[in-house]
Every structure is written in C-alpha cells, then in structure tokens.
VMD Tcl script that builds the backbone (N, CA, C; Angstrom):
set m [mol new atoms 408]
animate dup $m
set s [atomselect $m all]
$s set {name element resname resid chain x y z} {
  {N N MET 1 A 10.788 -7.341 7.543}
  {CA C MET 1 A 10.278 -6.779 6.312}
  {C C MET 1 A 9.898 -7.921 5.385}
  {N N LYS 2 A 8.656 -7.942 4.970}
  {CA C LYS 2 A 8.208 -8.958 4.025}
  {C C LYS 2 A 8.576 -8.524 2.605}
  {N N LYS 3 A 9.125 -9.448 1.850}
  {CA C LYS 3 A 9.452 -9.196 0.450}
  {C C LYS 3 A 8.493 -10.004 -0.410}
  {N N TYR 4 A 7.948 -9.363 -1.423}
  {CA C TYR 4 A 7.004 -10.001 -2.336}
  {C C TYR 4 A 7.721 -10.385 -3.620}
  {N N ASP 5 A 7.292 -11.465 -4.238}
  {CA C ASP 5 A 7.883 -11.906 -5.501}
  {C C ASP 5 A 7.553 -10.928 -6.622}
  {N N ILE 6 A 8.495 -10.785 -7.536}
  {CA C ILE 6 A 8.267 -9.986 -8.739}
  {C C ILE 6 A 7.502 -10.853 -9.732}
  {N N THR 7 A 6.384 -10.336 -10.216}
  {CA C THR 7 A 5.518 -11.084 -11.127}
  {C C THR 7 A 5.668 -10.567 -12.555}
  {N N ASN 8 A 5.054 -11.259 -13.498}
  {CA C ASN 8 A 5.038 -10.773 -14.881}
  {C C ASN 8 A 4.317 -9.432 -14.966}
  {N N THR 9 A 3.284 -9.249 -14.149}
  {CA C THR 9 A 2.581 -7.963 -14.112}
  {C C THR 9 A 3.525 -6.860 -13.662}
  {N N ASP 10 A 4.388 -7.144 -12.693}
  {CA C ASP 10 A 5.374 -6.168 -12.233}
  {C C ASP 10 A 6.340 -5.811 -13.352}
  {N N ARG 11 A 6.775 -6.810 -14.098}
  {CA C ARG 11 A 7.703 -6.554 -15.214}
  {C C ARG 11 A 7.023 -5.707 -16.293}
  {N N GLU 12 A 5.744 -5.945 -16.531}
  {CA C GLU 12 A 4.985 -5.122 -17.476}
  {C C GLU 12 A 4.871 -3.692 -16.964}
  {N N LEU 13 A 4.677 -3.529 -15.654}
  {CA C LEU 13 A 4.588 -2.201 -15.055}
  {C C LEU 13 A 5.904 -1.447 -15.246}
  {N N ILE 14 A 7.019 -2.134 -15.077}
  {CA C ILE 14 A 8.330 -1.522 -15.308}
  {C C ILE 14 A 8.449 -1.086 -16.766}
  {N N GLU 15 A 8.010 -1.934 -17.682}
  {CA C GLU 15 A 8.065 -1.585 -19.109}
  {C C GLU 15 A 7.189 -0.370 -19.416}
  {N N ILE 16 A 6.021 -0.295 -18.808}
  {CA C ILE 16 A 5.124 0.847 -19.024}
  {C C ILE 16 A 5.777 2.128 -18.514}
  {N N ALA 17 A 6.383 2.062 -17.326}
  {CA C ALA 17 A 7.068 3.227 -16.771}
  {C C ALA 17 A 8.225 3.651 -17.664}
  {N N PHE 18 A 8.987 2.686 -18.153}
  {CA C PHE 18 A 10.132 3.012 -19.007}
  {C C PHE 18 A 9.671 3.586 -20.345}
  {N N LYS 19 A 8.588 3.046 -20.891}
  {CA C LYS 19 A 8.055 3.589 -22.150}
  {C C LYS 19 A 7.593 5.035 -21.948}
  {N N CYS 20 A 6.946 5.306 -20.808}
  {CA C CYS 20 A 6.521 6.669 -20.501}
  {C C CYS 20 A 7.724 7.603 -20.426}
  {N N LEU 21 A 8.788 7.136 -19.774}
  {CA C LEU 21 A 10.010 7.935 -19.687}
  {C C LEU 21 A 10.611 8.149 -21.070}
  {N N THR 22 A 10.719 7.090 -21.848}
  {CA C THR 22 A 11.318 7.190 -23.182}
  {C C THR 22 A 10.561 8.177 -24.064}
  {N N GLU 23 A 9.234 8.134 -23.990}
  {CA C GLU 23 A 8.409 9.029 -24.817}
  {C C GLU 23 A 8.509 10.488 -24.379}
  {N N ASN 24 A 8.904 10.724 -23.124}
  {CA C ASN 24 A 8.895 12.084 -22.586}
  {C C ASN 24 A 10.244 12.560 -22.078}
  {N N PHE 25 A 11.300 11.791 -22.309}
  {CA C PHE 25 A 12.626 12.108 -21.783}
  {C C PHE 25 A 13.088 13.477 -22.258}
  {N N ASP 26 A 13.617 14.272 -21.329}
  {CA C ASP 26 A 14.161 15.591 -21.649}
  {C C ASP 26 A 15.284 15.877 -20.667}
  {N N ASP 27 A 16.488 15.526 -21.039}
  {CA C ASP 27 A 17.631 15.697 -20.148}
  {C C ASP 27 A 18.268 17.070 -20.292}
  {N N GLY 28 A 17.769 17.883 -21.223}
  {CA C GLY 28 A 18.376 19.185 -21.478}
  {C C GLY 28 A 18.464 20.063 -20.250}
  {N N ILE 29 A 17.407 20.175 -19.514}
  {CA C ILE 29 A 17.425 20.943 -18.269}
  {C C ILE 29 A 16.859 20.129 -17.118}
  {N N TYR 30 A 17.036 18.805 -17.183}
  {CA C TYR 30 A 16.623 17.890 -16.129}
  {C C TYR 30 A 15.122 17.979 -15.867}
  {N N ASN 31 A 14.335 18.022 -16.923}
  {CA C ASN 31 A 12.886 18.101 -16.757}
  {C C ASN 31 A 12.219 16.754 -16.562}
  {N N HIS 32 A 12.478 15.820 -17.422}
  {CA C HIS 32 A 11.764 14.547 -17.384}
  {C C HIS 32 A 12.769 13.405 -17.499}
  {N N THR 33 A 13.309 12.973 -16.370}
  {CA C THR 33 A 14.325 11.928 -16.390}
  {C C THR 33 A 13.901 10.685 -15.615}
  {N N VAL 34 A 12.734 10.730 -14.971}
  {CA C VAL 34 A 12.214 9.582 -14.230}
  {C C VAL 34 A 10.786 9.323 -14.675}
  {N N GLY 35 A 10.491 8.057 -14.966}
  {CA C GLY 35 A 9.131 7.656 -15.305}
  {C C GLY 35 A 8.561 6.791 -14.193}
  {N N CYS 36 A 7.242 6.745 -14.116}
  {CA C CYS 36 A 6.595 5.992 -13.051}
  {C C CYS 36 A 5.345 5.319 -13.596}
  {N N ALA 37 A 5.044 4.141 -13.066}
  {CA C ALA 37 A 3.787 3.454 -13.376}
  {C C ALA 37 A 3.181 2.973 -12.075}
  {N N LEU 38 A 1.859 3.089 -12.006}
  {CA C LEU 38 A 1.104 2.758 -10.802}
  {C C LEU 38 A -0.039 1.826 -11.167}
  {N N LEU 39 A -0.087 0.679 -10.513}
  {CA C LEU 39 A -1.169 -0.280 -10.696}
  {C C LEU 39 A -2.148 -0.113 -9.542}
  {N N CYS 40 A -3.408 0.177 -9.888}
  {CA C CYS 40 A -4.449 0.291 -8.861}
  {C C CYS 40 A -5.051 -1.089 -8.614}
  {N N LYS 41 A -5.722 -1.227 -7.489}
  {CA C LYS 41 A -6.302 -2.522 -7.133}
  {C C LYS 41 A -7.390 -2.959 -8.101}
  {N N ASN 42 A -7.993 -2.013 -8.831}
  {CA C ASN 42 A -9.020 -2.367 -9.809}
  {C C ASN 42 A -8.427 -2.723 -11.175}
  {N N GLY 43 A -7.090 -2.728 -11.281}
  {CA C GLY 43 A -6.425 -3.098 -12.524}
  {C C GLY 43 A -6.036 -1.927 -13.413}
  {N N GLU 44 A -6.521 -0.730 -13.108}
  {CA C GLU 44 A -6.147 0.453 -13.901}
  {C C GLU 44 A -4.675 0.778 -13.667}
  {N N ILE 45 A -4.018 1.251 -14.723}
  {CA C ILE 45 A -2.613 1.643 -14.639}
  {C C ILE 45 A -2.501 3.113 -15.012}
  {N N TYR 46 A -1.772 3.858 -14.195}
  {CA C TYR 46 A -1.497 5.268 -14.454}
  {C C TYR 46 A 0.007 5.428 -14.586}
  {N N LYS 47 A 0.415 6.427 -15.361}
  {CA C LYS 47 A 1.846 6.655 -15.569}
  {C C LYS 47 A 2.116 8.147 -15.551}
  {N N GLY 48 A 3.366 8.500 -15.261}
  {CA C GLY 48 A 3.754 9.901 -15.233}
  {C C GLY 48 A 5.260 10.043 -15.241}
  {N N VAL 49 A 5.709 11.276 -15.376}
  {CA C VAL 49 A 7.132 11.602 -15.329}
  {C C VAL 49 A 7.347 12.716 -14.311}
  {N N ASN 50 A 8.591 12.858 -13.870}
  {CA C ASN 50 A 8.899 13.949 -12.951}
  {C C ASN 50 A 8.834 15.283 -13.674}
  {N N CYS 51 A 8.567 16.350 -12.947}
  {CA C CYS 51 A 8.549 17.715 -13.486}
  {C C CYS 51 A 9.418 18.566 -12.581}
  {N N ASP 52 A 10.569 18.961 -13.080}
  {CA C ASP 52 A 11.480 19.741 -12.266}
  {C C ASP 52 A 11.417 21.207 -12.619}
  {N N GLY 53 A 11.844 22.016 -11.703}
  {CA C GLY 53 A 11.897 23.462 -11.820}
  {C C GLY 53 A 12.414 23.965 -10.484}
  {N N ILE 54 A 12.014 25.155 -10.105}
  {CA C ILE 54 A 12.431 25.666 -8.801}
  {C C ILE 54 A 11.924 24.744 -7.701}
  {N N HIS 55 A 10.676 24.339 -7.803}
  {CA C HIS 55 A 10.087 23.370 -6.873}
  {C C HIS 55 A 9.550 22.225 -7.708}
  {N N GLY 56 A 10.394 21.256 -7.977}
  {CA C GLY 56 A 10.006 20.140 -8.831}
  {C C GLY 56 A 9.146 19.126 -8.106}
  {N N SER 57 A 8.671 18.186 -8.870}
  {CA C SER 57 A 7.863 17.119 -8.309}
  {C C SER 57 A 8.307 15.796 -8.918}
  {N N CYS 58 A 8.466 14.802 -8.056}
  {CA C CYS 58 A 8.915 13.482 -8.484}
  {C C CYS 58 A 7.837 12.764 -9.291}
  {N N ALA 59 A 8.256 11.803 -10.082}
  {CA C ALA 59 A 7.327 11.040 -10.922}
  {C C ALA 59 A 6.283 10.307 -10.084}
  {N N GLU 60 A 6.671 9.844 -8.900}
  {CA C GLU 60 A 5.709 9.156 -8.040}
  {C C GLU 60 A 4.593 10.101 -7.600}
  {N N TYR 61 A 4.957 11.325 -7.213}
  {CA C TYR 61 A 3.949 12.316 -6.825}
  {C C TYR 61 A 3.002 12.617 -7.979}
  {N N ILE 62 A 3.560 12.847 -9.158}
  {CA C ILE 62 A 2.756 13.164 -10.335}
  {C C ILE 62 A 1.784 12.024 -10.624}
  {N N THR 63 A 2.281 10.797 -10.605}
  {CA C THR 63 A 1.476 9.636 -10.968}
  {C C THR 63 A 0.372 9.378 -9.948}
  {N N ILE 64 A 0.689 9.463 -8.662}
  {CA C ILE 64 A -0.341 9.310 -7.633}
  {C C ILE 64 A -1.387 10.417 -7.797}
  {N N GLY 65 A -0.943 11.630 -8.073}
  {CA C GLY 65 A -1.868 12.752 -8.278}
  {C C GLY 65 A -2.804 12.528 -9.451}
  {N N ILE 66 A -2.281 11.996 -10.539}
  {CA C ILE 66 A -3.113 11.690 -11.711}
  {C C ILE 66 A -4.161 10.648 -11.346}
  {N N ALA 67 A -3.741 9.606 -10.640}
  {CA C ALA 67 A -4.676 8.543 -10.258}
  {C C ALA 67 A -5.767 9.080 -9.330}
  {N N ILE 68 A -5.366 9.837 -8.331}
  {CA C ILE 68 A -6.343 10.403 -7.399}
  {C C ILE 68 A -7.304 11.333 -8.129}
  {N N SER 69 A -6.776 12.124 -9.063}
  {CA C SER 69 A -7.629 13.029 -9.844}
  {C C SER 69 A -8.643 12.274 -10.699}
  {N N ASN 70 A -8.362 11.014 -10.971}
  {CA C ASN 70 A -9.284 10.172 -11.733}
  {C C ASN 70 A -10.158 9.307 -10.819}
  {N N GLY 71 A -10.160 9.619 -9.523}
  {CA C GLY 71 A -11.043 8.935 -8.591}
  {C C GLY 71 A -10.477 7.700 -7.914}
  {N N GLU 72 A -9.234 7.384 -8.166}
  {CA C GLU 72 A -8.641 6.181 -7.568}
  {C C GLU 72 A -8.272 6.439 -6.110}
  {N N ARG 73 A -8.460 5.416 -5.283}
  {CA C ARG 73 A -8.090 5.519 -3.879}
  {C C ARG 73 A -7.424 4.252 -3.353}
  {N N GLU 74 A -7.441 3.188 -4.144}
  {CA C GLU 74 A -6.856 1.924 -3.709}
  {C C GLU 74 A -5.747 1.525 -4.676}
  {N N PHE 75 A -4.519 1.472 -4.143}
  {CA C PHE 75 A -3.341 1.264 -4.964}
  {C C PHE 75 A -2.664 -0.058 -4.621}
  {N N ASP 76 A -2.134 -0.731 -5.638}
  {CA C ASP 76 A -1.498 -2.027 -5.455}
  {C C ASP 76 A 0.017 -1.932 -5.508}
  {N N THR 77 A 0.568 -1.465 -6.637}
  {CA C THR 77 A 2.022 -1.498 -6.855}
  {C C THR 77 A 2.458 -0.249 -7.603}
  {N N ILE 78 A 3.651 0.254 -7.276}
  {CA C ILE 78 A 4.217 1.418 -7.952}
  {C C ILE 78 A 5.689 1.156 -8.243}
  {N N VAL 79 A 6.173 1.724 -9.349}
  {CA C VAL 79 A 7.586 1.620 -9.702}
  {C C VAL 79 A 8.024 2.897 -10.407}
  {N N ALA 80 A 9.250 3.321 -10.125}
  {CA C ALA 80 A 9.859 4.454 -10.821}
  {C C ALA 80 A 11.105 3.953 -11.539}
  {N N VAL 81 A 11.374 4.539 -12.712}
  {CA C VAL 81 A 12.508 4.079 -13.518}
  {C C VAL 81 A 13.349 5.253 -14.024}
  {N N HIS 82 A 14.607 4.954 -14.285}
  {CA C HIS 82 A 15.563 5.889 -14.880}
  {C C HIS 82 A 16.499 5.032 -15.721}
  {N N ASP 83 A 16.881 5.511 -16.873}
  {CA C ASP 83 A 17.654 4.662 -17.783}
  {C C ASP 83 A 19.059 4.337 -17.289}
  {N N LYS 84 A 19.561 5.031 -16.291}
  {CA C LYS 84 A 20.914 4.767 -15.789}
  {C C LYS 84 A 20.910 3.943 -14.492}
  {N N ALA 85 A 19.753 3.571 -13.970}
  {CA C ALA 85 A 19.662 2.846 -12.706}
  {C C ALA 85 A 19.775 1.335 -12.934}
  {N N PRO 86 A 20.198 0.584 -11.904}
  {CA C PRO 86 A 20.224 -0.880 -12.034}
  {C C PRO 86 A 18.823 -1.403 -12.357}
  {N N ASN 87 A 18.719 -2.271 -13.326}
  {CA C ASN 87 A 17.431 -2.783 -13.793}
  {C C ASN 87 A 16.490 -1.661 -14.228}
  {N N CYS 88 A 17.010 -0.468 -14.396}
  {CA C CYS 88 A 16.257 0.745 -14.736}
  {C C CYS 88 A 15.335 1.200 -13.607}
  {N N VAL 89 A 15.329 0.531 -12.465}
  {CA C VAL 89 A 14.420 0.858 -11.366}
  {C C VAL 89 A 15.135 1.733 -10.333}
  {N N VAL 90 A 14.448 2.814 -9.904}
  {CA C VAL 90 A 14.980 3.686 -8.862}
  {C C VAL 90 A 14.088 3.610 -7.632}
  {N N SER 91 A 14.714 3.706 -6.492}
  {CA C SER 91 A 13.995 3.685 -5.224}
  {C C SER 91 A 13.409 5.075 -4.955}
  {N N PRO 92 A 12.237 5.155 -4.361}
  {CA C PRO 92 A 11.643 6.469 -4.072}
  {C C PRO 92 A 12.521 7.279 -3.118}
  {N N CYS 93 A 12.554 8.588 -3.328}
  {CA C CYS 93 A 13.283 9.472 -2.422}
  {C C CYS 93 A 12.532 9.556 -1.085}
  {N N GLY 94 A 13.105 10.231 -0.127}
  {CA C GLY 94 A 12.495 10.358 1.191}
  {C C GLY 94 A 11.121 11.017 1.154}
  {N N ASN 95 A 10.976 12.084 0.365}
  {CA C ASN 95 A 9.668 12.753 0.255}
  {C C ASN 95 A 8.627 11.810 -0.319}
  {N N CYS 96 A 8.993 11.055 -1.334}
  {CA C CYS 96 A 8.047 10.118 -1.947}
  {C C CYS 96 A 7.697 8.994 -0.986}
  {N N ARG 97 A 8.662 8.530 -0.230}
  {CA C ARG 97 A 8.383 7.481 0.755}
  {C C ARG 97 A 7.364 7.975 1.779}
  {N N GLN 98 A 7.535 9.213 2.233}
  {CA C GLN 98 A 6.590 9.767 3.206}
  {C C GLN 98 A 5.205 9.912 2.585}
  {N N MET 99 A 5.131 10.418 1.353}
  {CA C MET 99 A 3.849 10.578 0.671}
  {C C MET 99 A 3.171 9.224 0.493}
  {N N LEU 100 A 3.912 8.229 0.043}
  {CA C LEU 100 A 3.338 6.898 -0.136}
  {C C LEU 100 A 2.862 6.337 1.200}
  {N N PHE 101 A 3.645 6.545 2.254}
  {CA C PHE 101 A 3.256 6.071 3.581}
  {C C PHE 101 A 1.936 6.709 4.014}
  {N N GLU 102 A 1.781 8.011 3.753}
  {CA C GLU 102 A 0.574 8.710 4.197}
  {C C GLU 102 A -0.647 8.359 3.344}
  {N N TYR 103 A -0.473 8.213 2.039}
  {CA C TYR 103 A -1.605 7.923 1.147}
  {C C TYR 103 A -1.947 6.436 1.095}
  {N N CYS 104 A -0.930 5.592 1.108}
  {CA C CYS 104 A -1.171 4.165 0.879}
  {C C CYS 104 A -0.024 3.346 1.478}
  {N N PRO 105 A 0.018 3.214 2.810}
  {CA C PRO 105 A 1.153 2.556 3.461}
  {C C PRO 105 A 1.362 1.105 3.060}
  {N N ASP 106 A 0.317 0.456 2.557}
  {CA C ASP 106 A 0.448 -0.954 2.178}
  {C C ASP 106 A 0.713 -1.163 0.694}
  {N N ILE 107 A 0.880 -0.066 -0.075}
  {CA C ILE 107 A 1.206 -0.218 -1.494}
  {C C ILE 107 A 2.548 -0.940 -1.599}
  {N N LYS 108 A 2.657 -1.795 -2.590}
  {CA C LYS 108 A 3.924 -2.476 -2.836}
  {C C LYS 108 A 4.772 -1.604 -3.772}
  {N N VAL 109 A 6.048 -1.494 -3.447}
  {CA C VAL 109 A 6.976 -0.649 -4.200}
  {C C VAL 109 A 8.078 -1.546 -4.747}
  {N N ILE 110 A 8.294 -1.477 -6.050}
  {CA C ILE 110 A 9.360 -2.265 -6.680}
  {C C ILE 110 A 10.663 -1.476 -6.553}
  {N N VAL 111 A 11.679 -2.116 -5.971}
  {CA C VAL 111 A 12.988 -1.500 -5.768}
  {C C VAL 111 A 14.074 -2.549 -6.044}
  {N N ASN 112 A 15.304 -2.117 -6.046}
  {CA C ASN 112 A 16.449 -3.029 -6.106}
  {C C ASN 112 A 16.929 -3.294 -4.692}
  {N N ASP 113 A 17.247 -4.555 -4.389}
  {CA C ASP 113 A 17.814 -4.849 -3.074}
  {C C ASP 113 A 19.308 -4.512 -3.083}
  {N N GLU 114 A 19.976 -4.811 -1.993}
  {CA C GLU 114 A 21.397 -4.473 -1.864}
  {C C GLU 114 A 22.279 -5.203 -2.869}
  {N N ASN 115 A 21.763 -6.277 -3.492}
  {CA C ASN 115 A 22.516 -7.011 -4.512}
  {C C ASN 115 A 22.106 -6.650 -5.935}
  {N N GLY 116 A 21.215 -5.670 -6.077}
  {CA C GLY 116 A 20.762 -5.252 -7.399}
  {C C GLY 116 A 19.643 -6.100 -7.976}
  {N N ASN 117 A 19.018 -6.934 -7.127}
  {CA C ASN 117 A 17.892 -7.754 -7.580}
  {C C ASN 117 A 16.578 -7.020 -7.326}
  {N N LEU 118 A 15.639 -7.174 -8.238}
  {CA C LEU 118 A 14.332 -6.556 -8.047}
  {C C LEU 118 A 13.558 -7.249 -6.932}
  {N N ILE 119 A 12.994 -6.444 -6.053}
  {CA C ILE 119 A 12.121 -6.945 -5.001}
  {C C ILE 119 A 10.941 -5.986 -4.861}
  {N N LYS 120 A 9.918 -6.446 -4.133}
  {CA C LYS 120 A 8.777 -5.594 -3.795}
  {C C LYS 120 A 8.635 -5.576 -2.287}
  {N N VAL 121 A 8.459 -4.382 -1.744}
  {CA C VAL 121 A 8.202 -4.212 -0.316}
  {C C VAL 121 A 7.093 -3.173 -0.169}
  {N N THR 122 A 6.511 -3.084 1.007}
  {CA C THR 122 A 5.473 -2.075 1.207}
  {C C THR 122 A 6.109 -0.716 1.492}
  {N N ALA 123 A 5.333 0.325 1.239}
  {CA C ALA 123 A 5.807 1.683 1.505}
  {C C ALA 123 A 6.171 1.850 2.977}
  {N N LYS 124 A 5.379 1.258 3.872}
  {CA C LYS 124 A 5.688 1.415 5.300}
  {C C LYS 124 A 7.004 0.730 5.663}
  {N N ASP 125 A 7.402 -0.314 4.927}
  {CA C ASP 125 A 8.698 -0.948 5.178}
  {C C ASP 125 A 9.856 -0.099 4.666}
  {N N LEU 126 A 9.604 0.769 3.700}
  {CA C LEU 126 A 10.653 1.648 3.176}
  {C C LEU 126 A 10.926 2.827 4.097}
  {N N LEU 127 A 10.039 3.061 5.053}
  {CA C LEU 127 A 10.181 4.243 5.898}
  {C C LEU 127 A 9.912 3.907 7.367}
  {N N PRO 128 A 10.841 3.176 7.979}
  {CA C PRO 128 A 10.641 2.862 9.392}
  {C C PRO 128 A 10.689 4.139 10.238}
  {N N PHE 129 A 9.967 4.142 11.315}
  {CA C PHE 129 A 9.910 5.283 12.232}
  {C C PHE 129 A 9.417 6.546 11.539}
  {N N SER 130 A 8.497 6.380 10.598}
  {CA C SER 130 A 8.002 7.513 9.821}
  {C C SER 130 A 7.195 8.478 10.675}
  {N N TRP 131 A 7.128 9.713 10.197}
  {CA C TRP 131 A 6.292 10.718 10.831}
  {C C TRP 131 A 4.843 10.354 10.549}
  {N N GLN 132 A 4.004 10.466 11.559}
  {CA C GLN 132 A 2.586 10.209 11.389}
  {C C GLN 132 A 1.797 11.386 11.960}
  {N N PRO 133 A 0.729 11.773 11.271}
  {CA C PRO 133 A -0.075 12.885 11.796}
  {C C PRO 133 A -0.617 12.541 13.183}
  {N N VAL 134 A -0.605 13.516 14.062}
  {CA C VAL 134 A -1.126 13.331 15.405}
  {C C VAL 134 A -2.519 13.950 15.456}
  {N N ILE 135 A -3.492 13.141 15.817}
  {CA C ILE 135 A -4.856 13.635 15.918}
  {C C ILE 135 A -5.176 13.813 17.392}
  {N N CYS 136 A -5.462 15.042 17.776}
  {CA C CYS 136 A -5.754 15.340 19.190}
  {C C CYS 136 A -7.239 15.388 19.444}
}
mol reanalyze $m
mol bondsrecalc $m
mol representation Tube
mol addrep $m
C-alpha cells in the first residue's frame, strides 16, 4: 500500500470539511454529524454533510453526488471529519469505500493510521478484494 504525504492543501481540505460540519452540525437526532470535503483534479472543492433517517446517506456519498451533479468526473482527494475522531478525521465506512472504489479507485483518501497519524491512501487500497462489476 502506497502512502502519500499530507500536504498543506490536505490540511486546508480538512479545515473546509470541519467548517462545513460546524456550520451544519445537528446532533439532536443524529442528522448532520459528519462533514466531508472533496478536491477535484481541476482544483474545485465540494463539501457536504451526512443525512440520516430511515435510509441515511454518508457525507462522502452526498459530497461525491454534489460534485457529479456539477459535472465533475475526476477526483483527487477526499476527507470526512467528526469532532470526536482523532485529528477530527474519520475513515470511510464499508459502503463508502465500495462507492469510492467504483467511482474513483485512485482517489486519495485522508485517514488516520494505526498510530493516529494522518495519512493518504487510495480508495482501492482501503478495500482489498473488493467486489467488482462483472461484464459478460
């Protein structure tokens, strides 16, 4: 697994995600507790929060959906944050890992390593032996 260095741009992306979460936080019924920021290869940044309910959606799904709805197809880096997580960064859940693998397997994802240090890895490295569509 290749690990990429955390850059100042990555730290800014974390701040953008956290600001999005702070502006929209709603812990009353667990509606908006995770923020996300996505850097596209063209330099555009999109942000979003999770939306929970009977069938909720993670912040990563929302943010990728916003970017795609705006015509984006090439993604560079994504990060999700929660105010109680180490470094405020949370690792994508299994559903998000699969979605990222299918939409953009080479996107870099900012996560905490086993020692609590920020690292970047690709989505495909987060989901070894992933399910892949079979084309017959």
